[in-house]
Every structure is written in structure tokens, then in C-alpha cells.
C-alpha positions in Angstrom: 0.0 0.0 0.0 1.4 3.4 -0.9 1.6 6.4 1.4 -1.5 8.1 0.0 -3.6 5.0 0.4 -2.4 4.4 3.9 -3.2 8.1 4.8 -6.7 7.6 3.4 -7.2 4.5 5.4 -6.1 6.3 8.6 -8.4 9.3 7.9 -11.3 6.9 7.4 -10.5 5.1 10.7 -10.3 8.4 12.5 -13.7 9.6 11.1 -15.3 6.3 12.1 -13.9 6.6 15.6 -15.2 10.1 15.9 -18.6 9.0 14.6 -18.9 6.2 17.1 -17.8 8.5 19.9 -20.5 10.9 18.9 -23.1 8.1 18.8 -22.0 6.9 22.3 -22.2 10.4 23.7 -25.7 10.9 22.2 -26.9 7.6 23.4 -25.7 8.4 26.9 -27.4 11.8 26.8 -30.6 10.2 25.6 -30.6 7.6 28.3 -30.0 10.2 31.0 -32.6 12.6 29.5 -35.1 9.7 29.4 -34.5 8.6 33.0 -34.7 12.2 34.3 -37.8 12.9 32.2 -39.5 9.6 33.2 -39.1 10.4 36.8 -40.2 14.1 36.6 -42.9 13.6 34.1 -44.4 10.6 35.9 -44.7 12.6 39.1 -46.0 15.6 37.2 -48.5 13.6 35.2 -49.9 12.0 38.3 -50.3 15.3 40.0 -51.9 16.7 36.8 -54.4 13.8 36.9 -55.2 14.4 40.6 -55.6 18.2 40.2 -57.8 17.9 37.1 -59.8 15.2 38.8 -60.5 17.7 41.6 -62.0 20.1 39.1 -59.1 22.2 37.8 -59.3 23.0 34.0 -56.8 20.9 32.0 -55.1 23.8 30.1 -54.5 25.9 33.2 -53.3 22.8 35.2 -50.9 21.9 32.4 -49.6 25.5 32.2 -48.9 25.6 35.9 -47.1 22.3 36.1 -45.3 22.9 32.8 -43.6 26.0 34.3 -42.6 24.1 37.5 -41.3 21.1 35.5 -39.3 23.3 33.1 -37.7 25.2 35.9 -36.6 22.1 37.8 -35.5 20.4 34.5 -33.1 23.2 33.6 -30.6 22.3 36.3 -31.1 18.5 35.9 -30.5 18.6 32.1 -27.7 21.2 32.3 -25.7 19.2 34.8 -26.8 15.6 34.5 -27.9 15.0 30.9 -25.6 17.2 28.9 -22.9 18.1 31.4 -22.9 21.6 30.0 -20.1 23.9 31.1 -21.4 27.0 29.3 -22.8 30.1 30.9 -26.1 29.9 32.8 -27.5 33.2 31.3 -27.0 32.2 27.6 -28.1 28.6 28.0 -31.0 29.8 30.3 -32.3 32.2 27.6 -32.1 29.4 25.0 -33.8 27.1 27.4 -36.7 29.5 28.0 -37.1 29.9 24.2 -37.1 26.1 23.7 -39.7 25.7 26.4 -41.9 28.5 25.0 -42.1 26.5 21.7 -42.6 23.3 23.7 -45.4 24.9 25.8 -47.1 26.2 22.6 -46.9 22.7 21.1 -48.4 21.2 24.3 -51.2 23.7 24.6 -52.0 23.4 20.9 -52.4 19.7 21.2 -54.7 20.1 24.2 -56.8 22.8 22.5 -57.2 20.9 19.2 -57.5 17.3 20.4 -59.6 18.0 23.5 -61.3 21.3 22.7 -62.1 20.8 19.1 -62.1 17.0 18.6 -63.4 15.9 22.0 -60.7 13.4 22.9 -60.2 12.7 26.7 -57.6 15.2 28.1 -55.9 12.5 30.1 -54.8 10.6 26.9 -54.0 13.8 25.0 -51.8 15.1 27.7 -50.1 11.8 28.1 -49.3 11.7 24.4 -48.3 15.4 24.4 -45.7 14.8 27.1 -44.0 12.2 24.8 -44.2 14.5 21.7 -42.9 17.5 23.6 -40.1 15.5 25.2 -38.8 14.3 21.8 -38.8 17.9 20.6 -37.1 19.2 23.7 -34.3 16.6 23.6 -33.3 17.7 20.2 -33.7 21.4 21.1 -31.6 20.9 24.2 -28.9 18.9 22.5 -28.4 21.1 19.4 -29.5 24.6 20.6 -29.8 25.0 24.4 -26.8 23.1 25.8 -24.6 23.2 22.7 -20.8 23.5 22.8 -19.9 26.2 25.3 -17.3 27.7 23.0 -20.3 29.0 20.9 -22.0 30.7 23.9 
């Protein structure tokens, strides 16, 4: 094998190693995000069901608990999920923006599927939690808790 071919093979090996390292990092982040989210959303959803069962309106209840969950989730995701070392102010502002979009998505799902189509709010909110969680993982990974050199 000539020098150019050997260099090409080494470059391909390096690219593959970087690719696998990125996949392992993302898989670990997804696992931590999932465990943190499962714990917080299970508790939040059970409290949501209790409060709506006691007569509180679903949209107002979701709004209240969404704000509490988002606030607590910032610190858990910043430290545990993404081990983000960047500034709190910059990542905090991006976090709020990501959650505004997530909140609007959640509220829209409730308003359309419960208010317009008549589905039970319990099922719609349960599905909305999963949909918003997928969106938020991507937003957190690529926007909120991105590489601190870009903060």
C-alpha cells in the first residue's frame, strides 16, 4: 500500500472513531434525559391527573405544572444530561425559548384534540408529554446546551 492510500485509510478510521464516539455520547445523553424525564414527568402527570380530577381545568393545570417542571428540568438537564459547562445566562435564555415552543406545542395539542375533537384530556396530555419530550431533547442537544465555545 502506498503512502497516499495508507493516509486515506487512517483518515477513514479516524472519522469512524469520531462517529462512534458521537453516537455513544448521544446515546448516553438520551438515556440520562429519558431517566430524568421519566421520573419528573411521571410525578408531574400523576399530580396533573389528581388536580384535574379535583376540578381544575386541563389547560390551566398543564400551564402551571409545565412551568414548574421546566424550571426544575433546567438544572437537571444542564448538569446531569448534557454536562454543559457554558454560561447559565446564555443557556438559560435558549432554554426558555425552547420551552416557549414546547409549551405552545403542548397547549395546541390540548386545544385541538380536547377542545375541538373531543378526545379525553388524560390521553391527549399523556401523548403530548412524549411528543414535547422528543422535541425538547433535540432542542436541548443542538440549541440550548450546545458546545460552550459558541456561547
